[in-house]
SERO-4910 file (N, C-alpha, C, O; in steps of 0.05 Angstrom, whole numbers):
BEGIN
 pado doro    nc1    nc2    nc3   cac1   cac2   cac3    cc1    cc2    cc3    oc1    oc2    oc3
  Met    A     11   -362     91    -18   -346     88    -15   -332     63      6   -318     59
  Ser    A    -32   -334     44    -39   -322     24    -54   -296     31    -61   -290     54
  Trp    A    -57   -280      8    -65   -246     18    -91   -251      2   -108   -234      1
  Asn    A    -94   -276    -11   -119   -280    -30   -143   -297    -11   -164   -302    -21
  Asn    A   -137   -306     17   -158   -314     27   -183   -299     31   -184   -283     49
  Ile    A   -200   -303     19   -230   -290     25   -249   -303     47   -258   -326     44
  Thr    A   -254   -288     66   -280   -294     81   -293   -267     87   -282   -248     98
  Pro    A   -318   -267     79   -334   -246     87   -336   -236    112   -345   -253    128
  Ala    A   -331   -214    121   -332   -204    149   -356   -211    158   -356   -225    179
  Trp    A   -380   -204    146   -402   -212    153   -413   -241    157   -436   -246    164
  Ser    A   -397   -258    152   -403   -286    151   -396   -295    181   -404   -317    189
  Ile    A   -381   -280    198   -366   -284    217   -383   -278    240   -399   -261    236
  Asp    A   -383   -288    263   -398   -282    288   -392   -254    295   -369   -246    290
  Thr    A   -407   -240    306   -403   -207    307   -384   -208    332   -368   -189    335
  Lys    A   -384   -226    351   -369   -226    372   -342   -239    367   -325   -239    386
  Thr    A   -336   -248    345   -313   -263    342   -292   -245    337   -300   -228    321
  Trp    A   -267   -242    345   -243   -231    334   -232   -239    305   -235   -262    297
  Tyr    A   -219   -220    291   -210   -231    267   -187   -208    261   -186   -185    271
  Val    A   -169   -219    239   -149   -204    229   -152   -199    198   -152   -219    183
  Tyr    A   -153   -177    190   -163   -173    160   -140   -154    149   -123   -141    160
  Ala    A   -146   -157    119   -127   -137    103   -145   -127     82   -162   -140     71
  His    A   -140    -98     78   -150    -87     56   -128    -87     35   -105    -80     39
  Leu    A   -139    -95     11   -121   -103    -11   -128    -83    -35   -151    -76    -40
  Asn    A   -107    -76    -51   -113    -59    -75   -121    -78    -94   -108    -98   -101
  Pro    A   -150    -69   -106   -160    -90   -125   -144    -96   -151   -149   -116   -165
  Ile    A   -123    -78   -159   -108    -83   -179    -84   -103   -175    -81   -124   -187
  Thr    A    -68    -95   -155    -49   -106   -153    -45   -130   -128    -25   -143   -121
  Lys    A    -71   -130   -116    -78   -153    -97    -59   -151    -67    -60   -167    -49
  Ala    A    -41   -122    -67    -25   -125    -50    -41   -108    -26    -53    -87    -30
  Pro    A    -37   -121     -1    -47   -101     24    -37    -77     26    -13    -72     20
  Phe    A    -53    -60     34    -45    -25     38    -50    -26     67    -34    -12     81
  Tyr    A    -68    -37     79    -76    -39    107    -83    -62    121    -97    -78    108
  Ile    A    -74    -70    146    -81    -95    160    -94    -86    189    -84    -66    200
  Gly    A   -108    -97    197   -124    -90    221   -134   -114    238   -127   -138    233
  Lys    A   -154   -106    261   -162   -129    271   -187   -119    280   -188    -94    283
  Gly    A   -212   -135    286   -233   -123    294   -251   -147    305   -244   -168    315
  Thr    A   -279   -136    302   -306   -156    306   -328   -140    288   -328   -118    277
  Gly    A   -347   -160    291   -370   -148    273   -358   -138    243   -343   -153    230
  Thr    A   -367   -110    234   -360   -102    205   -338    -85    209   -335    -67    193
  Arg    A   -322    -88    227   -298    -70    228   -283    -66    205   -271    -45    198
  Ala    A   -283    -89    193   -264    -95    168   -278    -78    148   -261    -67    133
  His    A   -301    -72    144   -315    -61    122   -318    -23    127   -323     -8    109
  Asp    A   -313    -15    158   -319     10    166   -300     24    156   -277     15    151
  Arg    A   -309     53    151   -292     71    138   -284     89    159   -263    100    156
  Asn    A   -300     93    181   -297    112    203   -274    101    221   -271     77    226
  Gly    A   -259    124    231   -237    113    249   -212    108    235   -192     99    247
  Arg    A   -213    115    209   -186    110    195   -164    134    191   -172    156    184
  Asn    A   -139    128    197   -121    151    184   -120    166    166   -138    160    149
  Lys    A   -104    188    159   -110    199    139    -95    191    114   -102    200     92
  Ala    A    -73    171    117    -62    161     97    -82    138     87    -80    131     63
  Trp    A    -98    127    100   -114    100     95   -139    121     76   -146    113     54
  His    A   -148    143     85   -167    157     65   -157    165     40   -170    165     19
  Phe    A   -129    175     43   -121    181     15   -117    160     -1   -123    161    -25
  Tyr    A   -109    139      9   -106    115     -8   -133    105    -21   -136     99    -45
  Gln    A   -152    105     -1   -180     95    -13   -195    119    -30   -213    113    -45
  Asn    A   -187    144    -27   -201    166    -46   -180    160    -74   -190    165    -96
  Cys    A   -159    151    -75   -146    148    -97   -164    124   -116   -172    127   -139
  Leu    A   -169    102   -102   -185     80   -110   -206     88   -118   -213     81   -140
  Lys    A   -220    104   -104   -249    113   -117   -248    132   -137   -266    136   -153
  Glu    A   -225    145   -138   -226    169   -167   -226    150   -192   -236    155   -214
  Leu    A   -215    129   -187   -209    112   -206   -237     90   -211   -237     73   -229
  Gly    A   -259     93   -195   -287     74   -196   -271     49   -183   -277     28   -196
  Leu    A   -251     43   -163   -248     25   -154   -253     28   -120   -253     49   -107
  Ile    A   -257      6   -113   -257     -3    -84   -242    -23    -71   -241    -44    -84
  Phe    A   -232    -22    -50   -208    -41    -33   -225    -66    -32   -250    -68    -32
  Glu    A   -209    -82    -30   -222   -114    -29   -212   -114      5   -192   -103     14
  Val    A   -234   -133     22   -224   -140     42   -223   -171     41   -237   -186     27
  His    A   -205   -175     57   -197   -210     62   -189   -210     97   -175   -197    112
  Ile    A   -209   -235    101   -199   -241    131   -181   -263    128   -185   -284    117
  Leu    A   -156   -253    144   -137   -269    146   -139   -294    166   -132   -318    161
  His    A   -149   -284    188   -151   -300    214   -174   -295    231   -181   -272    237
  Thr    A   -188   -320    242   -204   -315    262   -190   -322    292   -173   -339    295
  Cys    A   -200   -307    309   -184   -313    337   -201   -318    357   -224   -310    355
  Glu    A   -193   -329    378   -208   -326    404   -210   -307    426   -223   -310    447
  Ser    A   -193   -286    417   -195   -270    439   -177   -238    423   -161   -238    405
  Glu    A   -185   -221    434   -174   -190    422   -144   -197    425   -130   -192    405
  Leu    A   -132   -206    444   -101   -209    449    -93   -228    428    -72   -223    415
  Asp    A   -108   -250    424    -94   -264    401    -99   -255    371    -89   -266    352
  Ala    A   -114   -236    368   -116   -221    347   -100   -201    337    -93   -195    313
  Leu    A    -93   -188    365    -71   -166    364    -41   -178    363    -22   -164    354
  Lys    A    -37   -202    372    -12   -214    364     -8   -223    331     12   -221    317
  Leu    A    -33   -234    325    -28   -240    297    -32   -219    278    -23   -220    255
  Glu    A    -44   -199    286    -45   -167    269    -14   -158    265     -5   -151    244
  Arg    A      2   -159    294     25   -149    290     51   -165    272     72   -157    262
  Ser    A     38   -191    275     57   -210    258     48   -209    227     65   -213    211
  Glu    A     23   -203    219     17   -199    192     24   -174    183     25   -170    159
  Ile    A     30   -155    200     38   -126    192     67   -132    185     76   -126    163
  Ala    A     85   -145    207    111   -149    197    117   -163    170    131   -155    152
  Arg    A    102   -186    171    100   -205    143    100   -187    118    115   -190     98
  Ala    A     79   -168    123     71   -154     98     95   -131     94     98   -124     71
  Ile    A    112   -118    112    135   -102    112    156   -120    100    168   -113     80
  Glu    A    161   -140    109    178   -158    104    182   -164     72    204   -166     62
  Thr    A    161   -168     61    156   -178     33    150   -157     15    139   -159     -7
  Gly    A    160   -129     28    154   -110     14    133    -88      2    135    -72    -16
  His    A    115    -95     19     87    -83     17     89    -54     34    100    -53     56
  Met    A     78    -33     23     70    -10     41     51     -9     53     31    -11     38
  Leu    A     45     -7     76     19      1     91     16     21    102     33     32    115
  Val    A    -11     31     97    -14     56    112    -28     58    144    -40     78    154
  Asn    A    -24     36    154    -31     32    183    -17     54    202      4     65    194
  Asp    A    -29     61    224    -17     80    240      9     73    247     18     50    245
  Arg    A     24     99    257     50     96    260     54     80    283     74     65    282
  Lys    A     40     79    305     41     62    328     43     29    322     57     13    335
  Met    A     28     24    302     26     -2    294     47    -12    280     49    -37    278
  Leu    A     67      2    268     90     -9    249    114    -10    261    119      4    281
  Pro    A    132    -26    251    159    -28    262    173     -1    263    166     17    247
  Lys    A    195      2    281    210     25    286    223     41    261    227     66    261
  Ser    A    229     21    237    237     28    219    219     40    197    231     46    176
  Thr    A    196     44    199    176     52    184    175     83    190    178     93    213
  Pro    A    169    100    162    170    130    165    151    139    186    132    125    193
  Asp    A    157    163    196    138    175    210    118    186    196     99    191    210
  Lys    A    115    194    171     98    205    156     92    188    131    110    174    120
  Glu    A     64    189    123     63    170    100     79    177     75     83    200     68
  Tyr    A     90    156     60    109    165     38    130    177     40    142    184     19
  Glu    A    138    183     66    168    202     67    190    183     78    187    167     96
  Asn    A    211    188     63    234    171     73    235    139     59    248    120     69
  Leu    A    220    139     36    216    117     26    244    108     15    260    123      4
  Thr    A    247     81     20    274     65      3    269     72    -25    250     87    -29
  Leu    A    284     63    -46    283     64    -72    261     44    -83    245     51   -100
  Asp    A    262     18    -72    241      5    -75    210      9    -70    191      0    -84
  Gly    A    208     25    -48    187     35    -37    176     54    -59    152     55    -61
  Val    A    190     66    -73    184     88    -91    178     81   -116    163     95   -130
  Ile    A    192     56   -126    185     45   -152    159     29   -149    143     29   -168
  His    A    154     16   -127    123      7   -117    109     27   -119     90     21   -133
  Phe    A    108     53   -111     90     67   -111     82     81   -140     59     86   -147
  Leu    A    105     86   -154    102     97   -178     86     76   -196     66     82   -209
  Arg    A     97     48   -196     82     27   -210     49     30   -202     30     30   -217
  Thr    A     48     32   -176     17     28   -165      4     57   -178    -18     54   -189
  Ala    A     14     78   -177      8    104   -187     -2    102   -216    -24    108   -225
  Arg    A     16     94   -228     11     90   -262    -12     71   -262    -27     77   -280
  Arg    A    -18     53   -252    -37     31   -256    -66     43   -243    -88     37   -252
  Phe    A    -63     57   -223    -84     73   -212    -99     92   -235   -123     94   -238
  Arg    A    -77    105   -249    -87    119   -271    -97    104   -298   -108    114   -317
  Lys    A    -92     82   -294    -97     69   -317    -80     71   -343    -88     66   -366
  Met    A    -59     80   -336    -42     84   -357    -13     60   -365      2     47   -350
  Thr    A    -14     61   -386      5     36   -397     35     49   -394     37     74   -396
  Gln    A     58     31   -387     80     39   -394     87     58   -414    100     79   -408
  Lys    A     78     52   -440     79     68   -459     72     93   -459     88    110   -466
  Gln    A     44     99   -451     31    122   -445     51    140   -428     59    162   -436
  Leu    A     59    128   -403     77    142   -384    105    152   -394    120    170   -387
  Ala    A    104    136   -411    141    142   -423    135    165   -443    153    181   -445
  Lys    A    114    170   -459    109    189   -478    104    213   -461    113    235   -468
  Lys    A     90    212   -439     82    237   -423    109    245   -404    116    268   -401
  Ser    A    120    227   -395    151    232   -385    170    241   -399    188    253   -388
  Gly    A    171    239   -428    191    238   -445    213    219   -443    236    224   -447
  Leu    A    203    196   -435    227    179   -425    218    151   -448    195    148   -455
  Pro    A    240    134   -456    236    111   -471    219     92   -448    220     92   -424
  Gln    A    201     77   -468    185     54   -452    201     35   -439    192     24   -419
  Thr    A    225     30   -449    242      7   -438    253     20   -412    259      6   -393
  Thr    A    257     50   -410    270     53   -389    247     50   -363    255     42   -341
  Ile    A    223     56   -367    200     52   -346    199     24   -342    199     15   -319
  Ser    A    199     11   -359    198    -20   -355    224    -33   -339    223    -53   -324
  Lys    A    241    -20   -344    266    -32   -327    264    -21   -297    265    -36   -277
  Ile    A    260      6   -295    258     15   -267    235     -2   -252    240    -10   -229
  Glu    A    209     -6   -266    188    -18   -255    200    -51   -243    196    -61   -221
  Val    A    211    -60   -258    221    -86   -248    247    -88   -232    252   -109   -220
  Gly    A    262    -68   -230    284    -67   -214    310    -73   -226    331    -75   -213
  Ser    A    307    -76   -257    335    -85   -272    353    -54   -269    378    -55   -270
  Ile    A    344    -35   -265    362    -11   -266    348      7   -243    324      5   -235
  Ser    A    368     26   -234    363     44   -211    362     75   -227    380     83   -241
  Pro    A    339     89   -222    336    111   -237    344    138   -223    333    144   -202
  Thr    A    361    154   -233    369    180   -222    345    194   -212    322    187   -218
  Ile    A    354    216   -194    330    229   -182    320    247   -211    296    248   -215
  Ala    A    337    259   -230    324    271   -252    304    255   -262    282    265   -266
  Thr    A    308    228   -268    293    209   -285    265    208   -265    244    206   -277
  Leu    A    266    209   -239    243    199   -223    228    223   -227    204    220   -232
  Ile    A    239    245   -226    225    268   -230    205    272   -253    182    280   -251
  Lys    A    219    263   -277    206    261   -302    183    240   -299    160    248   -305
  Ile    A    186    217   -291    168    197   -287    140    206   -267    117    200   -273
  Phe    A    149    218   -248    124    235   -227    108    254   -239     84    256   -238
  Asp    A    132    272   -255    110    290   -272     98    281   -291     79    295   -299
  Gly    A    102    258   -305     89    243   -325     61    236   -311     39    238   -323
  Leu    A     63    228   -287     38    216   -266     27    238   -255      8    233   -240
  Asp    A     33    268   -258     22    290   -244     22    286   -216      2    290   -203
  Ile    A     50    276   -205     47    272   -179     78    293   -167    100    292   -178
  Glu    A     74    306   -148     99    318   -143    115    301   -129    107    287   -110
  Leu    A    141    300   -138    164    288   -121    185    307   -105    204    320   -115
  Ala    A    176    304    -77    202    322    -66    226    309    -52    222    290    -38
  Val    A    248    317    -56    273    305    -50    283    326    -31    285    349    -38
  Lys    A    289    317     -6    302    327     14    327    321     21    333    297     24
  Glu    A    344    341     24    369    333     43    367    327     68    351    337     83
  Arg    A    384    307     76    382    305    103    413    300    116    431    291    102
  Lys    A    416    306    140    444    307    154    449    276    159    430    263    169
  Leu    A    470    265    153    484    236    161    492    241    194    503    261    204
  Thr    A    485    219    205    491    221    233    509    195    235    520    189    257
***
């Protein structure tokens, strides 16, 4: 199943259950996956704080999320099963979702953008750079790093140090907090 299957929610019978994805209009990556009937896929009410934060970031850039209907279903139970399957698939393929904690696998952080893996941090910084419509060269200048370093970090060919990540996030005007935690 591609994230690019487009079926307008308003073209579906109002009583038909479906599974949908909200996509970043720049990267075409899903940031939210849900189920619903009627116009639920387009509703902004009843969303969590992380969803509103993400949507507001898009809005500040003059962008709006894309709605893609992934499946139509015979029942709410079928929609729930497919929703969970699509969430798992999105996470397995490296996408960061802002769904409620109860909908995500146990390995997902309790708080939005907390305890990210290095891949998650890199995905976040690349997305933040694109949201700000900055080129790698502009970010490099603002963060005091070579453009080649930004490029290599974004494609995963080098692992940045904490000091380098702090410089990059400073260049994006985003606070990066690093916490020490006890190993068990």
